[in-house]
C-alpha atoms as an extended CHARMM CRD file, in Angstrom:
* protein
*
       106  EXT
         1         1  UNK       CA              8.4330000000       32.3250000000       59.9160000000  PROA      1               0.0000000000
         2         2  UNK       CA             11.7290000000       33.2220000000       60.0400000000  PROA      2               0.0000000000
         3         3  UNK       CA             12.1270000000       30.4930000000       58.4070000000  PROA      3               0.0000000000
         4         4  UNK       CA              9.4590000000       30.6260000000       54.5810000000  PROA      4               0.0000000000
         5         5  UNK       CA             11.1000000000       34.6020000000       54.7410000000  PROA      5               0.0000000000
         6         6  UNK       CA             14.4910000000       32.8110000000       53.6150000000  PROA      6               0.0000000000
         7         7  UNK       CA             13.1730000000       30.2820000000       50.9770000000  PROA      7               0.0000000000
         8         8  UNK       CA             10.6590000000       32.6680000000       49.5690000000  PROA      8               0.0000000000
         9         9  UNK       CA             13.6150000000       35.6860000000       49.5470000000  PROA      9               0.0000000000
        10        10  UNK       CA             16.0450000000       32.5770000000       47.5910000000  PROA      10              0.0000000000
        11        11  UNK       CA             12.9790000000       31.5450000000       45.6260000000  PROA      11              0.0000000000
        12        12  UNK       CA             13.5540000000       34.5230000000       43.6610000000  PROA      12              0.0000000000
        13        13  UNK       CA             17.2540000000       33.9000000000       42.8430000000  PROA      13              0.0000000000
        14        14  UNK       CA             16.2910000000       30.6920000000       41.6580000000  PROA      14              0.0000000000
        15        15  UNK       CA             13.2710000000       31.3580000000       39.1320000000  PROA      15              0.0000000000
        16        16  UNK       CA             14.9400000000       33.1180000000       36.6270000000  PROA      16              0.0000000000
        17        17  UNK       CA             17.2820000000       30.4010000000       35.8680000000  PROA      17              0.0000000000
        18        18  UNK       CA             14.8230000000       27.3390000000       35.7090000000  PROA      18              0.0000000000
        19        19  UNK       CA             13.0070000000       30.3850000000       33.6160000000  PROA      19              0.0000000000
        20        20  UNK       CA             16.3250000000       30.3630000000       31.2880000000  PROA      20              0.0000000000
        21        21  UNK       CA             16.2720000000       25.9200000000       31.1710000000  PROA      21              0.0000000000
        22        22  UNK       CA             13.0970000000       25.7670000000       30.4850000000  PROA      22              0.0000000000
        23        23  UNK       CA             13.0050000000       27.8020000000       27.5200000000  PROA      23              0.0000000000
        24        24  UNK       CA             16.0170000000       26.6070000000       26.5910000000  PROA      24              0.0000000000
        25        25  UNK       CA             14.7520000000       22.9810000000       26.6580000000  PROA      25              0.0000000000
        26        26  UNK       CA             11.2290000000       24.5550000000       24.7110000000  PROA      26              0.0000000000
        27        27  UNK       CA             13.5190000000       25.1010000000       21.7260000000  PROA      27              0.0000000000
        28        28  UNK       CA             15.9260000000       22.5040000000       21.7880000000  PROA      28              0.0000000000
        29        29  UNK       CA             12.7000000000       20.0250000000       21.6840000000  PROA      29              0.0000000000
        30        30  UNK       CA             10.6680000000       21.9120000000       19.2090000000  PROA      30              0.0000000000
        31        31  UNK       CA             14.2460000000       22.2600000000       16.7010000000  PROA      31              0.0000000000
        32        32  UNK       CA             15.0290000000       18.6940000000       16.6740000000  PROA      32              0.0000000000
        33        33  UNK       CA             11.4020000000       17.0430000000       16.7370000000  PROA      33              0.0000000000
        34        34  UNK       CA              9.2140000000       19.9760000000       15.7550000000  PROA      34              0.0000000000
        35        35  UNK       CA              7.5880000000       20.3170000000       12.3310000000  PROA      35              0.0000000000
        36        36  UNK       CA             10.6620000000       22.5810000000       10.9090000000  PROA      36              0.0000000000
        37        37  UNK       CA             13.4790000000       20.5660000000       12.8330000000  PROA      37              0.0000000000
        38        38  UNK       CA             15.6910000000       18.4310000000       12.2450000000  PROA      38              0.0000000000
        39        39  UNK       CA             13.5040000000       15.2230000000       11.4710000000  PROA      39              0.0000000000
        40        40  UNK       CA             11.6850000000       16.9760000000        9.7850000000  PROA      40              0.0000000000
        41        41  UNK       CA             14.1460000000       17.8580000000        7.4240000000  PROA      41              0.0000000000
        42        42  UNK       CA             15.6660000000       14.7170000000        7.2600000000  PROA      42              0.0000000000
        43        43  UNK       CA             12.2600000000       13.5970000000        5.8570000000  PROA      43              0.0000000000
        44        44  UNK       CA             12.0800000000       15.8340000000        3.4400000000  PROA      44              0.0000000000
        45        45  UNK       CA             14.9910000000       14.9420000000        2.1480000000  PROA      45              0.0000000000
        46        46  UNK       CA             14.6640000000       11.5520000000        1.8430000000  PROA      46              0.0000000000
        47        47  UNK       CA             10.7760000000       12.4950000000        0.2350000000  PROA      47              0.0000000000
        48        48  UNK       CA             13.0640000000       15.1520000000       -2.1580000000  PROA      48              0.0000000000
        49        49  UNK       CA             15.6960000000       11.7350000000       -2.7950000000  PROA      49              0.0000000000
        50        50  UNK       CA             12.4100000000        9.4640000000       -3.5820000000  PROA      50              0.0000000000
        51        51  UNK       CA             10.4510000000       12.4530000000       -6.6060000000  PROA      51              0.0000000000
        52        52  UNK       CA             13.7610000000       12.3270000000       -7.9690000000  PROA      52              0.0000000000
        53        53  UNK       CA             14.5790000000        8.5020000000       -8.4690000000  PROA      53              0.0000000000
        54        54  UNK       CA             10.9940000000        8.5890000000       -9.7030000000  PROA      54              0.0000000000
        55        55  UNK       CA             11.3770000000       11.3710000000      -11.9030000000  PROA      55              0.0000000000
        56        56  UNK       CA             14.6020000000        9.7060000000      -13.1720000000  PROA      56              0.0000000000
        57        57  UNK       CA             12.3290000000        6.0720000000      -14.1070000000  PROA      57              0.0000000000
        58        58  UNK       CA              9.6350000000        8.5620000000      -15.2910000000  PROA      58              0.0000000000
        59        59  UNK       CA             11.9140000000       11.0100000000      -17.5460000000  PROA      59              0.0000000000
        60        60  UNK       CA             14.1470000000        7.4710000000      -18.7640000000  PROA      60              0.0000000000
        61        61  UNK       CA             10.8420000000        5.8140000000      -19.4720000000  PROA      61              0.0000000000
        62        62  UNK       CA              9.3060000000        9.0560000000      -21.8010000000  PROA      62              0.0000000000
        63        63  UNK       CA             12.6170000000        8.8660000000      -23.9900000000  PROA      63              0.0000000000
        64        64  UNK       CA             11.7920000000        5.2760000000      -24.2510000000  PROA      64              0.0000000000
        65        65  UNK       CA              8.4080000000        6.1580000000      -25.8110000000  PROA      65              0.0000000000
        66        66  UNK       CA              9.6300000000        9.5380000000      -26.6460000000  PROA      66              0.0000000000
        67        67  UNK       CA             12.1580000000        6.9200000000      -29.3290000000  PROA      67              0.0000000000
        68        68  UNK       CA             10.0520000000        4.3010000000      -30.5960000000  PROA      68              0.0000000000
        69        69  UNK       CA              7.1150000000        6.9650000000      -31.5190000000  PROA      69              0.0000000000
        70        70  UNK       CA             10.4800000000        8.7110000000      -33.6920000000  PROA      70              0.0000000000
        71        71  UNK       CA             10.6790000000        5.5830000000      -35.1320000000  PROA      71              0.0000000000
        72        72  UNK       CA              6.9010000000        5.5690000000      -36.3350000000  PROA      72              0.0000000000
        73        73  UNK       CA              7.8540000000        9.5210000000      -38.3000000000  PROA      73              0.0000000000
        74        74  UNK       CA              7.5760000000       10.1210000000      -42.3350000000  PROA      74              0.0000000000
        75        75  UNK       CA              9.7050000000       11.2190000000      -42.7430000000  PROA      75              0.0000000000
        76        76  UNK       CA             12.1220000000        8.4030000000      -41.1370000000  PROA      76              0.0000000000
        77        77  UNK       CA              9.4820000000        4.8910000000      -41.0240000000  PROA      77              0.0000000000
        78        78  UNK       CA             11.5380000000        2.3790000000      -39.6530000000  PROA      78              0.0000000000
        79        79  UNK       CA              9.4290000000       -0.9300000000      -41.7920000000  PROA      79              0.0000000000
        80        80  UNK       CA             10.5680000000       -3.2970000000      -38.5220000000  PROA      80              0.0000000000
        81        81  UNK       CA              8.9960000000       -1.2500000000      -36.5600000000  PROA      81              0.0000000000
        82        82  UNK       CA              6.1010000000       -0.4780000000      -38.8720000000  PROA      82              0.0000000000
        83        83  UNK       CA              5.4320000000       -4.3340000000      -39.0160000000  PROA      83              0.0000000000
        84        84  UNK       CA              5.7860000000       -5.0170000000      -35.1950000000  PROA      84              0.0000000000
        85        85  UNK       CA              2.8360000000       -2.2160000000      -34.6300000000  PROA      85              0.0000000000
        86        86  UNK       CA              0.7300000000       -3.3930000000      -37.2900000000  PROA      86              0.0000000000
        87        87  UNK       CA              0.6150000000       -6.8200000000      -35.5520000000  PROA      87              0.0000000000
        88        88  UNK       CA             -0.0880000000       -5.9250000000      -32.8670000000  PROA      88              0.0000000000
        89        89  UNK       CA             -2.9980000000       -3.6240000000      -34.2460000000  PROA      89              0.0000000000
        90        90  UNK       CA             -4.5810000000       -6.1110000000      -36.5040000000  PROA      90              0.0000000000
        91        91  UNK       CA             -3.6900000000       -8.9210000000      -34.6780000000  PROA      91              0.0000000000
        92        92  UNK       CA             -1.7760000000      -10.8450000000      -37.4400000000  PROA      92              0.0000000000
        93        93  UNK       CA              0.9120000000      -13.5680000000      -36.9830000000  PROA      93              0.0000000000
        94        94  UNK       CA              2.1670000000      -15.6260000000      -39.4700000000  PROA      94              0.0000000000
        95        95  UNK       CA              1.7930000000      -19.2200000000      -40.0670000000  PROA      95              0.0000000000
        96        96  UNK       CA              4.9740000000      -19.8930000000      -38.8640000000  PROA      96              0.0000000000
        97        97  UNK       CA              5.0420000000      -17.5720000000      -35.8550000000  PROA      97              0.0000000000
        98        98  UNK       CA              4.5930000000      -18.9590000000      -32.2390000000  PROA      98              0.0000000000
        99        99  UNK       CA              2.7280000000      -16.4610000000      -30.2450000000  PROA      99              0.0000000000
       100       100  UNK       CA              3.6160000000      -16.3930000000      -26.7420000000  PROA      100             0.0000000000
       101       101  UNK       CA              1.2080000000      -13.9320000000      -24.6900000000  PROA      101             0.0000000000
       102       102  UNK       CA              1.9910000000      -11.7860000000      -22.2980000000  PROA      102             0.0000000000
       103       103  UNK       CA              0.1320000000       -9.2100000000      -19.3000000000  PROA      103             0.0000000000
       104       104  UNK       CA              1.3150000000       -5.4930000000      -20.6510000000  PROA      104             0.0000000000
       105       105  UNK       CA              3.3080000000       -3.8680000000      -18.4830000000  PROA      105             0.0000000000
       106       106  UNK       CA              1.9440000000       -1.5280000000      -16.2800000000  PROA      106             0.0000000000
């Protein structure tokens, strides 16, 4: 009986630190692996970098298309661009030209 009473009295002294360690471990785990933890932050950072790279690529492509459209502007018409577009749209070519068909870019 005395042994059980001694264990109970010492157990109450251990409960607080054990619960404290468990709570700290819980929050520590979720700080690293949780929905808003360090790994989620690194994953989001990588996603942002990929999105910025895609945005830069799309912006460059848009600038190139804007430049080509600007060459077809009626006030500053480029004869070479007009000739190129007319040949493509009407499917015309000259006799001395060699036509090479390629897949259109996607």
